[in-house]
C-alpha positions in Angstrom: 107.6 207.1 319.8 110.5 207.2 322.3 110.4 207.5 326.2 109.8 211.7 326.3 112.1 211.8 329.6 114.9 210.2 327.6 114.6 212.4 324.6 113.2 215.7 326.1 116.0 218.5 325.2 118.4 216.4 323.7 119.2 219.3 321.0 119.2 222.0 323.3 122.4 223.3 325.0 120.4 223.6 328.1 121.0 224.1 331.8 122.0 220.5 332.5 124.4 220.5 329.4 126.0 223.5 330.8 126.6 222.3 333.9 128.0 219.4 332.4 130.2 220.8 330.0 131.3 224.0 331.6 134.0 225.0 334.4 132.1 225.7 337.5 133.6 228.8 337.4 132.3 229.7 333.8 128.6 228.2 334.9 128.3 230.4 337.7 129.2 233.3 335.9 126.8 232.8 333.0 124.0 232.2 335.6 124.6 235.5 336.9 124.4 237.0 333.6 121.3 235.4 332.7 119.6 235.8 336.0 120.8 239.3 337.0 121.2 240.8 334.0 124.8 241.4 334.0 127.2 242.0 331.1 128.9 239.2 329.7 132.6 238.6 330.1 134.6 238.1 326.5 136.5 235.3 328.3 133.5 233.6 329.4 132.1 233.5 326.0 135.0 232.0 324.5 134.8 228.8 326.9 131.0 228.6 326.1 131.7 228.6 322.4 134.0 226.1 322.7 132.1 224.0 324.6 128.7 224.8 322.5 130.9 223.6 319.3 131.9 220.2 320.8 128.6 219.5 322.1 127.0 220.7 318.5 129.8 218.4 316.4 129.1 215.3 318.6 125.5 215.7 317.7 126.5 216.2 314.0 126.2 219.9 313.3 128.1 221.2 310.7 127.2 224.7 310.9 126.0 227.5 313.2 123.6 230.6 312.6 122.6 233.4 314.6 118.4 232.7 314.6 117.0 236.1 314.6 113.3 237.5 314.1 113.4 240.5 311.8 110.1 242.1 311.4 108.8 240.2 308.8 107.2 238.2 311.3 109.0 235.0 310.6 112.7 234.2 311.6 115.7 234.3 309.9 119.3 232.8 309.3 122.4 232.9 307.7 124.9 229.6 308.1 128.4 229.3 308.6 130.3 226.3 309.0 132.7 225.8 311.9 135.9 224.7 309.5 138.5 227.5 309.1 141.5 227.0 306.9 145.3 225.6 308.0 148.1 226.8 305.9 148.8 223.3 304.7 145.2 222.9 302.8 143.5 221.2 305.4 140.9 222.8 307.8 140.3 223.2 311.7 136.8 223.2 313.6 137.0 226.6 315.3 133.9 228.7 317.0 135.1 232.0 319.2 133.3 233.9 321.8 133.0 236.8 319.5 131.2 234.5 316.5 128.9 233.1 319.7 128.6 236.7 320.9 128.0 238.9 317.7 127.2 238.3 313.8 126.9 240.6 310.8 124.5 239.5 308.9 123.3 241.6 305.5 120.3 244.0 306.7 119.9 245.6 303.7 116.5 243.6 302.7 115.1 243.2 306.0 112.0 245.9 306.7 113.1 248.8 308.9 110.4 251.5 308.3 112.7 254.1 307.8 115.2 253.5 310.2 118.1 252.9 308.0 118.8 253.5 304.3 118.6 250.0 301.4 121.7 250.8 300.7 123.1 250.4 304.3 123.6 246.8 304.1 125.3 246.4 307.6 123.3 244.8 310.7 124.2 243.2 314.1 122.9 240.1 315.8 123.5 240.0 319.5 123.3 236.5 321.6 120.4 236.2 324.1 122.1 234.1 326.7 118.5 233.9 328.1 117.3 231.5 325.7 119.0 228.2 325.2 121.0 227.5 321.6 119.6 224.2 319.8 120.5 222.3 316.9 117.9 222.0 314.1 118.5 220.1 311.0 122.5 219.7 311.2 123.1 223.4 312.6 123.6 225.1 315.9 121.0 228.0 316.2 122.0 230.8 318.4 118.8 233.0 319.6 119.9 236.2 318.8 118.6 239.9 319.0 119.0 242.1 315.7 120.1 246.0 315.2 121.2 248.1 312.8 124.7 249.6 312.6 123.6 252.5 314.4 122.1 250.6 317.5 118.3 250.8 316.2 116.4 247.6 317.1 115.3 245.8 313.8 113.6 242.7 315.3 110.9 241.8 317.9 113.3 240.2 320.3 115.1 243.5 321.6 112.1 245.4 322.3 110.6 242.4 324.2 114.2 242.0 326.3 113.7 245.9 327.2 109.8 245.5 328.5 110.4 242.8 330.6 113.7 244.4 332.1 111.1 247.5 332.6 108.4 245.4 334.1 110.7 243.6 336.5 111.9 247.0 337.7 108.8 248.4 338.7 107.1 245.5 339.9 110.2 245.2 342.2 109.7 248.3 343.6 105.8 247.6 344.2 106.7 244.3 346.2 109.4 245.6 348.4 106.1 247.2 350.2 104.9 243.9 351.2 108.1 242.8 352.2 109.5 240.3 349.8 113.0 241.1 350.5 114.1 237.9 349.0 112.4 238.6 345.6 115.1 239.7 343.1 113.1 239.1 339.6 109.9 239.1 338.5 109.4 238.1 334.9 106.1 237.3 332.8 105.4 233.7 332.0 103.1 233.0 328.8 101.6 229.7 327.6 100.7 230.6 323.8 97.8 228.2 322.3 98.5 227.9 318.8 95.6 226.6 316.3 96.5 225.7 312.7 94.7 223.8 309.9 96.2 220.8 308.0 95.0 219.8 304.1 96.6 217.5 301.5 99.3 218.9 300.0 97.7 217.8 296.1 94.6 219.9 297.2 97.1 222.8 298.4 99.1 222.5 295.0 95.7 223.2 293.0 95.3 226.3 294.8 97.3 229.5 294.0 95.2 231.6 296.2 96.7 229.1 299.2 100.1 228.8 297.9 100.5 232.6 297.0 98.3 233.8 300.2 98.2 231.5 302.9 94.0 231.9 302.3 91.3 230.8 299.8 90.2 233.9 297.7 87.3 231.9 296.7 85.2 229.0 297.7 81.8 228.5 298.2 80.1 227.1 301.2 80.2 223.4 301.7 76.9 221.4 302.5 78.1 220.2 305.8 80.9 222.8 308.0 81.2 223.0 311.5 77.3 222.9 312.3 77.3 219.7 313.9 80.5 220.6 316.2 81.5 217.3 315.9 85.2 218.0 315.1 85.6 219.5 317.8 87.5 217.3 320.4 86.7 214.6 318.4 88.8 211.4 317.6 91.7 212.4 316.1 92.2 210.7 312.4 95.0 208.3 311.9 96.9 210.7 309.6 97.0 213.7 311.8 98.2 211.6 314.6 101.0 210.3 312.8 101.6 214.4 312.3 101.4 215.1 315.7 103.3 212.5 317.1 106.3 213.6 314.8 105.8 217.1 315.6 105.6 216.7 320.0 109.0 213.9 319.2 110.8 216.8 317.4 109.6 219.7 319.6 110.2 217.9 322.6 114.1 217.1 321.6 114.1 220.9 320.9 113.1 221.8 324.4 109.7 223.2 323.9 107.2 222.1 326.2 104.3 220.9 323.9 101.5 219.2 326.1 97.7 219.5 324.5 96.9 218.6 321.3 92.9 217.9 320.1 90.8 218.8 317.3 89.6 222.2 317.0 85.9 223.6 315.8 86.4 223.6 312.2 87.0 220.7 310.0 90.5 220.3 309.4 91.5 222.4 312.2 93.5 221.5 315.3 95.3 223.1 318.1 98.6 222.1 320.3 99.5 224.1 323.6 102.8 224.3 325.3 103.5 224.6 329.2 104.4 228.0 330.3 107.8 229.7 329.8 109.3 232.9 330.5 108.2 235.1 328.0 110.9 235.7 325.7 111.6 231.5 325.5 108.0 231.3 324.9 108.0 233.9 322.2 111.4 231.7 320.6 109.7 228.4 321.0 106.4 229.3 319.4 108.3 230.8 316.2 110.3 227.5 316.6 107.0 225.4 316.9 105.1 227.3 313.9 108.2 226.5 311.9 108.3 223.0 312.4 104.6 222.3 312.2 105.3 223.1 308.4 108.3 221.2 307.9 106.5 218.1 309.6 103.2 218.4 307.7 105.3 218.1 304.2 106.8 214.6 305.6 103.3 213.5 305.8 101.7 214.9 302.4 100.2 217.8 304.2 100.3 221.5 304.6 100.3 223.0 307.8 97.9 226.7 307.2 98.9 229.4 310.0 96.5 231.9 308.4 94.1 233.6 310.4 91.1 232.8 308.1 92.1 230.2 305.1 88.6 229.1 304.5 85.5 231.8 304.8 82.7 230.4 306.4 84.3 228.3 309.0 86.1 229.4 312.1 89.4 231.1 311.4 92.4 230.4 313.8 94.1 232.5 316.4 96.5 232.3 319.4 95.8 232.5 322.8 98.2 234.3 325.0 98.0 233.2 328.4 99.9 235.6 330.7 101.4 235.5 334.3 103.6 237.2 336.6 106.2 235.5 338.0 108.9 235.8 340.9 112.1 234.1 341.4 110.7 232.6 344.8 108.3 230.7 342.6 105.1 233.1 343.5 102.8 233.9 340.8 101.4 237.3 341.2 98.3 236.9 339.6 97.3 233.8 341.9 95.0 235.2 344.9 96.7 234.6 347.9 95.9 232.6 351.6 96.6 235.8 353.8 94.9 239.3 353.7 98.5 240.4 353.1 98.8 238.3 350.1 95.7 239.1 349.0 96.2 243.1 349.4 99.4 241.9 346.9 97.2 240.2 344.5 94.4 243.2 344.5 97.0 245.8 343.8 98.7 244.0 340.7 95.2 243.0 339.4 94.6 247.0 339.8 97.7 247.6 337.7 96.6 245.1 334.8 92.7 246.7 334.5 94.1 250.2 334.8 97.0 249.2 332.7 94.2 247.7 329.6 91.8 250.4 330.0 94.4 253.2 329.6 96.0 251.8 326.8 93.2 249.7 325.1 94.2 251.1 322.1 97.9 249.7 322.1 96.4 246.5 322.9 94.5 246.7 319.5 97.3 248.1 317.6 99.3 244.8 319.1 96.9 242.5 317.1 96.4 244.3 314.0 96.9 243.2 310.9 95.2 242.4 307.5 95.2 238.3 308.5 93.7 239.2 311.8 90.8 241.7 310.7 88.8 238.5 309.3 88.6 237.2 312.7 88.0 240.3 315.2 84.6 240.3 315.9 83.5 237.7 314.3 81.2 234.7 315.8 84.7 233.2 316.5 86.8 235.3 318.0 87.0 237.9 320.6 85.5 241.3 319.3 88.0 244.2 318.0 86.5 246.1 321.7 88.9 245.4 324.3 87.8 244.6 327.7 88.4 242.6 330.7 86.5 239.4 331.9 87.1 239.1 335.8 84.1 236.3 336.5 81.5 236.4 339.2 83.7 236.3 342.3 86.3 238.6 341.4 84.0 240.9 339.9 81.9 240.8 343.2 85.3 241.5 345.2 86.0 244.5 343.1 82.6 246.0 343.2 82.6 245.5 347.3 85.8 247.8 347.0 84.2 250.3 344.9 81.2 250.6 346.5 82.3 249.8 350.2 79.9 247.1 350.8 80.0 243.7 351.9 81.9 241.0 350.1 79.8 237.2 350.5 82.6 234.9 351.0 82.7 232.6 354.0 82.1 235.4 356.3 80.4 238.9 355.5 82.9 241.4 355.4 82.9 245.3 355.1 85.6 246.2 352.1 85.9 250.1 352.9 88.0 249.4 356.1 91.1 249.0 354.1 92.4 246.3 351.2 94.8 245.3 353.5 92.8 243.2 355.7 91.1 241.5 352.6 89.6 238.4 353.6 90.6 234.9 351.7 88.4 234.3 348.7 88.3 231.4 346.4 90.7 231.2 343.6 88.9 230.2 340.6 85.3 229.7 340.8 84.3 231.2 337.5 83.9 230.0 334.6 85.8 230.7 331.2 84.4 233.5 328.7 85.4 232.6 325.4 84.3 235.6 324.0 86.0 238.2 326.1 89.3 239.6 324.5 91.3 239.6 327.9 89.8 237.3 330.3 90.9 236.4 334.0 91.1 232.7 334.2 92.0 231.8 337.6 95.7 233.0 337.9 96.6 234.5 334.8 95.1 236.5 332.1 94.0 234.9 328.8 94.6 237.5 325.6 92.9 235.7 323.4 92.8 238.2 320.2 96.4 236.9 318.7 96.2 235.9 315.2 97.5 232.3 314.8 100.2 233.5 312.4 101.6 236.2 314.4 104.6 236.3 316.8 103.4 236.5 320.2 106.6 239.1 320.9 104.5 242.5 319.8 101.5 241.9 322.1 104.0 240.7 325.1 106.0 244.1 324.7 102.6 245.9 324.9 101.5 244.1 327.9 104.9 244.2 329.5 105.1 248.2 329.3 101.5 249.3 329.9 101.6 247.0 333.5 105.1 248.6 334.1 103.7 251.8 333.7 100.9 251.2 336.0 103.1 249.7 338.9 105.2 252.6 338.7 102.9 254.9 339.1 101.5 253.2 342.2 105.0 252.8 343.3 105.5 256.6 343.2 102.6 256.8 345.1 103.0 254.7 348.1 106.6 255.9 348.4 105.7 259.3 348.7 103.0 258.2 351.6 103.4 258.3 355.4 100.4 255.7 356.2 100.8 252.7 353.7 97.7 251.5 354.6 95.5 254.1 354.0 97.3 255.0 351.0 97.2 251.4 349.6 93.1 251.4 350.4 92.9 254.9 348.6 94.7 253.5 345.5 93.0 250.3 344.9 89.8 252.1 345.5 90.4 255.3 343.0 91.5 252.8 340.3 89.3 249.9 340.4 86.8 253.0 340.6 87.8 255.1 337.5 88.6 252.1 335.4 85.6 249.5 335.9 84.5 250.4 332.5 87.0 248.1 330.9 85.3 245.0 333.0 82.7 243.3 330.9 81.9 239.8 332.1 78.8 239.4 329.6 78.8 238.0 326.0 80.9 239.6 323.9 79.2 238.1 320.7 76.0 240.3 321.7 75.4 243.4 319.6 73.8 245.0 322.7 77.7 244.7 323.8 78.6 247.2 321.1 76.2 249.9 322.1 76.9 249.6 325.9 80.8 249.6 325.0 80.5 253.2 323.0 78.3 254.2 325.9 81.4 253.5 328.3 83.7 255.4 326.2 85.7 252.5 325.1 87.5 252.1 321.4 85.9 250.2 318.8 88.3 249.9 316.1 87.2 247.7 313.5 90.0 247.2 311.0 94.1 247.3 310.9 93.7 250.9 309.2 91.5 252.1 312.3 94.1 251.0 314.7 97.4 251.9 313.4 97.4 255.4 313.9 97.1 255.1 317.6 100.5 253.6 317.6 102.3 257.2 317.2 99.9 259.1 319.3 102.0 260.9 321.6 100.8 259.3 324.9 102.1 255.7 323.6 105.4 257.2 322.2 106.1 258.6 325.3 105.1 255.5 327.3 107.6 253.2 325.4 110.3 255.8 325.3 110.0 256.7 329.5 110.6 252.6 329.7 113.2 252.5 327.2 111.3 249.9 325.1 111.3 252.1 321.9 113.2 255.1 320.8 110.6 257.5 319.0 112.0 256.3 315.6 112.1 252.6 316.7 107.9 253.5 317.2 107.2 255.3 314.0 109.6 252.7 312.2 107.3 250.1 313.2 104.1 251.9 312.4 105.5 252.3 308.7 106.1 248.9 308.6 103.0 247.5 309.9 101.1 250.0 306.9 103.3 249.0 304.5 102.8 245.6 305.2 98.7 245.4 305.0 98.8 247.2 301.8 101.7 244.8 300.4 99.2 241.7 301.5 96.2 243.1 300.0 97.6 243.9 297.1 99.2 240.1 296.3 95.9 239.0 297.4 93.9 241.2 294.5 96.7 240.2 292.1 96.2 236.5 293.0 92.5 237.0 292.7 92.7 238.7 289.3 94.9 235.7 288.0 92.7 233.2 289.5 89.3 234.9 288.2 90.5 235.6 284.9 92.1 232.2 284.1 90.6 229.8 286.1 87.1 230.8 287.0 86.0 232.8 283.5 86.9 230.0 281.4 85.8 227.4 283.4 82.0 228.9 283.4 82.4 229.8 279.6 83.3 225.8 278.8 80.3 224.9 281.3 78.1 227.3 279.6 79.0 226.1 276.2 78.6 222.5 277.1 75.1 223.4 278.1 74.7 225.0 274.9 75.6 222.4 273.1 73.4 219.9 274.9 70.7 222.3 274.4 71.2 222.4 270.7 71.5 218.5 270.3 68.4 218.2 272.1 66.5 220.7 269.7 67.9 218.6 267.0 66.9 215.0 268.0 63.6 215.6 269.8 62.4 219.1 268.5 59.2 219.3 271.0 60.9 218.8 273.9 60.8 222.0 276.1 64.3 223.6 277.0 63.4 225.0 280.4 66.3 223.5 282.3 68.8 224.3 279.8 67.6 227.8 279.2 67.3 228.6 283.0 70.8 227.7 283.6 72.2 229.2 280.6 70.7 232.4 281.9 71.9 232.1 285.5 75.5 231.4 284.1 75.6 234.2 281.6 74.3 236.5 284.4 77.0 235.5 286.8 79.8 235.4 284.2 78.6 238.7 282.9 78.9 240.4 286.3 81.8 238.5 287.4 83.9 239.8 284.3 82.5 243.7 285.4 83.7 243.0 288.9 86.8 241.7 287.7 87.6 244.9 285.3 86.9 247.1 288.1 89.4 245.3 290.6 92.0 245.8 287.6 91.3 249.8 287.7 91.2 249.9 291.6 94.6 248.3 291.6 96.2 250.5 288.9 94.8 253.4 290.6 96.5 253.1 293.7 98.6 256.0 294.3 102.2 254.9 295.5 103.3 258.6 296.0 100.6 259.2 298.7 101.3 258.3 302.4 101.0 255.4 303.3 98.0 255.7 305.9 96.3 257.0 303.0 97.4 253.9 300.8 96.2 251.6 303.6 92.9 253.4 303.6 92.1 253.3 299.8 93.5 249.6 299.7 90.7 248.8 302.4 87.9 250.9 301.2 88.4 250.5 297.6 90.5 247.3 296.5 89.0 245.1 299.3 85.4 246.5 298.3 86.3 245.3 294.7 87.3 242.3 295.8 84.2 241.2 297.7 82.6 241.4 294.6 84.7 239.5 292.4 84.6 236.7 295.3 80.7 236.9 295.4 80.0 235.9 291.5 82.7 233.8 291.4 81.5 231.5 294.4 77.9 231.8 292.8 79.5 230.4 289.7 80.9 227.5 292.0 78.0 226.1 293.0 76.5 225.7 289.0 79.7 224.6 287.0 79.7 220.9 286.7 82.4 219.8 289.2 84.1 218.2 286.5 84.7 221.7 285.0 85.5 223.4 288.0 89.4 224.3 287.9 90.2 223.9 291.9 89.5 221.5 294.8 86.4 223.0 296.6 86.0 223.3 300.5 84.4 220.1 300.6 87.4 218.5 298.6 89.8 220.1 301.0 88.4 220.1 304.5 86.8 216.7 304.8 89.0 214.2 303.7 92.3 214.6 305.4 
């Protein structure tokens, strides 16, 4: 591998490249656009486009594309060549400012949730200059937003940028109270840890369930799983290390700050973690990372699985969203300070997060709700479906001292009731991490641990940005109206922490007693996606998004419909795949093996009539019972799918899918997995968990 410093960002039209290739005034104007949110001058766009084209051509690019993120959960791109015809039959290479700034892909087949009719094909992409363009496989990729002909957001980037703007506006109002006149911008930074599985491509090709759904619909527990915990942080196997080396090389060239790599808990499971970036860049980079991981894996004869639960009985994969707020002056607002004033500021932002998470716990649950993640949340491998905040002993002691007006035990005993503006210095990170908490404070950031491995981080961060903006805005309103700032600040922090401390839980989220305690506290326990999604369109949540300009009412409702429809479609695909595999692979295998045993019994009886057939009879009885039960379960699932009423409202279809189709699928799997441990390995029609998980 070459020197990372020499190769890093070489395929990115980044700040260093722009300084070198753009006229000084053009570069300054573009920086003002990205840092101050100003409108882009069309004349500047033309200069940038020309420089971008020349740079891309030098690196071998022949096409450009507006790289965007529709509501499918993956990225989309339409490639156009740089060539334009000349009158003499030759071509010239062109890329205009208009082509840079706006594209017009066909939008008819992307999910819109009713925002537009299917026959209305027109949609627009708009350049996001805050995220650098890059070259991927010979194509210049320009990160863009995606909207309908009527201007409604059809993507994940647009609302993310809107939420960042809302958060910046309200945070700046609050910071002025603490004398931060030099701060002109506040932005969230995120470092998303990415978990994934690597399996052999030959095994993958023999599993229709993995091909069609991303997870195994059948699979008995292997003799050895993750019980010994010997895979976690273990030595990385050569084949996997070769994949990781190539992945690092390519992501570094694309400007992705991937830093950490290691084996995860489950066999064949691994993790990649990047350095923090501004949240919209982090979202772009994470989408790019997932796409690159899949492509690099293929070069090594591997398949990268990003589903949240590819294998039953071993840990699934999540994505930990490490979230902080930073200023343009380099201050992390979630970092406890060295002075009473800095700590008062820190506590106010902490109070904003606590209030936001408690008030909008339903929205945070919605943000991570979809079919794949239902397999993880609540299991003893991922945070529970109940949203709570972990602060740790040290910070929790500070909160308790404020709420109870008691002494905070630090280097000196200090009474907190006199006002948070005299808060003493306290240690910044003296607490262990809590891996069972959905939303944990880890020293200078919050780790939102509930995201699924395959999902875009945009949706959860849209919610985080917006709900924190709402709390900060309410705080600013109250403090601006106060005649005595210190007294008002003290009263505000005391009230917020007192009213919302129920959301703070520092214990074991896997303990069944927590479910009972959370219910007593009035916290929500939305166990499934279908339980959670109606909260998306609750009036308080719709009003929140509209107030801060993140979504219009129609955009909120469209996303609700898209999420419900996706849930129904995903499970229906799984159910149909399960039917096909059970009928055409598993039943025939079981019957074939039964016939073999029956023939052996007949032969044994003919050759040695006096020898007992207890073993054969016992095995045949078990095979017959499980095969018959499987056939009945298959018919039940078939009827359940056929009885799905597509004319019902989408929420009714989703409930039917969860309560009837999923229940029928569980029964099919139970009997199929029981047969797997009885049928001879040579007759079993697909690789088992043992085959898949242990040999990469």
